[in-house]
C-alpha positions in Angstrom: 199.4 128.7 97.0 196.7 127.3 94.8 196.7 128.3 91.2 193.5 129.9 90.0 192.3 129.0 86.6 189.6 130.7 84.5 186.4 128.6 83.9 186.3 127.1 80.4 184.6 129.1 77.7 181.5 128.0 75.9 183.6 127.1 72.9 185.9 124.8 75.0 182.8 123.1 76.5 181.3 122.5 73.1 184.5 121.1 71.8 184.6 118.6 74.7 181.1 117.6 74.1 181.9 116.9 70.4 184.9 114.8 71.4 182.7 112.7 73.7 180.3 112.0 70.9 183.1 110.7 68.7 184.5 108.4 71.4 181.0 107.1 72.0 180.6 106.2 68.3 184.0 104.4 68.4 182.8 102.3 71.4 179.6 101.4 69.5 181.6 100.4 66.4 183.9 98.2 68.5 181.0 96.4 70.1 179.4 95.9 66.7 182.6 94.4 65.3 182.8 92.0 68.3 179.2 90.9 68.0 179.6 90.4 64.2 182.6 88.2 64.8 180.7 86.2 67.3 177.7 85.7 65.0 180.1 84.6 62.2 181.7 82.1 64.5 178.3 80.7 65.5 177.0 80.5 61.9 180.2 79.2 60.3 182.5 77.5 62.8 179.9 75.9 65.2 178.0 73.8 62.6 181.3 72.3 61.4 182.2 71.1 64.9 178.9 69.6 66.0 180.3 66.0 66.0 180.9 66.2 69.8 179.8 68.6 72.5 183.4 69.3 73.5 184.4 70.4 70.0 181.3 72.6 69.8 182.1 74.3 73.1 185.8 74.6 72.2 184.9 76.2 68.8 182.6 78.8 70.4 184.5 79.5 73.7 186.9 82.1 72.3 184.3 84.2 70.5 182.1 84.0 73.5 184.9 85.3 75.7 185.4 88.2 73.3 181.7 89.1 73.4 181.8 89.2 77.2 184.9 91.4 77.2 183.4 93.6 74.5 180.2 94.1 76.5 182.2 94.9 79.6 184.3 97.5 77.7 181.1 98.9 76.2 179.7 99.4 79.7 182.9 101.1 80.8 182.9 103.3 77.8 179.3 104.4 78.3 179.9 105.0 82.0 182.9 107.2 81.2 180.8 109.0 78.5 178.1 109.8 81.0 180.6 110.9 83.7 182.2 113.2 81.1 178.9 114.7 80.1 178.1 115.3 83.8 181.5 117.0 84.3 180.9 119.2 81.3 177.5 120.1 82.6 179.0 121.1 86.0 181.7 123.2 84.3 179.1 125.3 82.4 178.6 128.7 84.0 175.2 129.2 85.3 173.3 132.4 84.5 172.7 133.0 88.2 176.5 132.9 89.0 176.9 136.6 87.9 174.2 137.7 90.3 175.7 135.8 93.2 179.2 136.9 92.6 178.4 140.6 92.3 179.1 142.5 95.6 176.1 144.1 97.3 175.9 147.8 96.5 173.2 148.5 99.1 175.6 149.3 101.9 
């Protein structure tokens, strides 16, 4: 037997939306930190290793990898953010639901 649950209230939906906004800000902050570290590596570490191309590539490879991974994680975070907003939108009761669920009294 399937367990029936009541649809979420407006307060629960608003709470979920507020949590999504907080997680979205955390994802933005994480990407900002990764990009800042990359820029610091390019500005500080790269000029010190310009004697040979191999040293230059080696000095910038790790920060570049982190920027790539950070961008991927940012994309995943934003995708999950949009999916959650879509779910919350679908969970909101529509005003026309009451009219459709009321039994016909014309019989």
